[in-house]
C-alpha positions as CSV (number, residue, x, y, z in Angstrom):
1,M,0.1,-0.2,0.2
2,A,2.8,2.4,1.0
3,R,4.5,1.4,-2.8
4,S,1.2,2.3,-4.4
5,F,1.1,5.8,-2.8
6,G,4.9,6.5,-3.9
7,A,6.9,5.4,-0.9
8,S,10.4,4.2,-1.6
9,P,11.6,0.9,0.1
10,T,13.7,3.1,2.6
11,D,10.4,5.0,3.5
12,A,8.3,2.0,3.9
13,F,11.0,0.6,6.2
14,F,11.5,3.3,8.5
15,K,8.0,4.8,8.6
16,I,5.6,1.5,8.7
17,Y,7.7,-1.6,9.0
18,F,10.1,-0.6,11.8
19,W,7.4,0.9,13.8
20,A,5.2,-2.1,13.3
21,A,7.9,-4.2,14.5
22,L,9.1,-2.1,17.4
23,P,6.8,-3.5,20.1
24,E,8.0,-7.0,19.6
25,I,11.7,-6.1,19.3
26,L,11.7,-4.1,22.6
27,G,9.6,-7.2,24.4
28,G,12.8,-9.3,23.4
29,V,15.2,-7.0,24.7
30,R,13.3,-6.8,27.8
31,I,13.2,-10.7,28.3
32,G,16.9,-10.8,27.2
33,I,17.9,-8.0,29.7
34,I,16.3,-10.0,32.3
35,R,18.1,-13.4,31.4
36,A,21.3,-11.6,30.8
37,V,21.3,-10.2,34.5
38,K,20.5,-13.8,35.6
39,G,23.1,-15.2,33.6
40,V,26.0,-12.9,34.7
41,I,25.1,-13.4,38.4
42,I,25.1,-17.0,37.8
43,G,28.2,-17.3,35.9
44,Q,30.0,-15.1,38.2
45,L,28.9,-17.4,41.1
46,L,30.4,-20.2,39.6
47,I,33.8,-19.0,37.9
48,S,34.7,-15.5,38.8
49,I,37.4,-14.0,41.3
50,V,36.2,-10.5,40.7
51,G,32.9,-8.8,40.1
52,F,29.8,-9.4,41.9
53,G,30.4,-13.2,42.3
54,A,33.3,-12.5,44.5
55,L,31.3,-10.3,46.6
56,F,28.5,-12.9,46.9
57,E,31.5,-15.5,47.7
58,L,33.3,-13.2,50.1
59,Y,29.9,-12.2,52.1
60,S,28.4,-15.4,52.3
61,A,31.7,-17.2,53.4
62,N,32.3,-14.5,56.3
63,F,28.6,-14.6,57.2
64,L,28.0,-11.0,56.2
65,M,24.6,-11.5,55.2
66,G,23.3,-8.1,55.3
67,H,25.9,-7.2,52.7
68,F,25.2,-10.1,50.5
69,W,21.5,-9.1,50.6
70,A,22.2,-5.6,49.7
71,V,24.4,-6.3,46.6
72,L,21.8,-9.1,45.7
73,I,18.6,-6.6,46.1
74,V,20.4,-3.5,44.1
75,L,21.4,-5.9,40.9
76,F,17.6,-7.3,41.3
77,A,16.3,-3.6,41.6
78,L,18.5,-2.4,38.5
79,A,17.4,-5.3,36.5
80,F,13.7,-4.7,37.4
81,T,13.8,-1.0,36.9
82,I,15.4,-1.5,33.5
83,S,12.7,-4.2,32.8
84,E,9.8,-1.7,33.5
85,F,11.4,1.1,31.7
86,L,11.3,-1.4,28.4
87,A,8.0,-2.4,29.2
88,Y,6.7,1.0,29.6
89,L,8.5,1.9,26.0
90,E,6.8,-1.4,24.6
91,R,3.4,-0.1,25.6
92,R,3.6,3.4,24.3
93,V,5.0,2.0,21.1
94,S,2.4,-0.5,21.0
95,Y,-0.2,2.1,21.2
96,Y,1.3,4.3,18.5
97,A,1.8,1.2,16.3
98,A,-1.7,0.1,16.7
99,K,-2.9,3.8,15.7
100,R,-1.3,3.7,12.6
């Protein structure tokens, strides 16, 4: 339809296809961020000598559970905040894509 109204393939991509696909793209990015944070934490717990995994090992080995939970809660709060921001963008773009 865009082509019949004189849009070039580049115009059709950037003005129609991209905006129509953006909610699904943002949904995939949101799920990927959550899984990436989870994977980083598990990977660092298993093999890391620096970073959050080392902090988790240090705090749990020395029974510093307040520090352990503080690091864990900060990491999960960061992942949750990023996830909710991407969900908000997804809802905004979804509304915009549906109106087109």
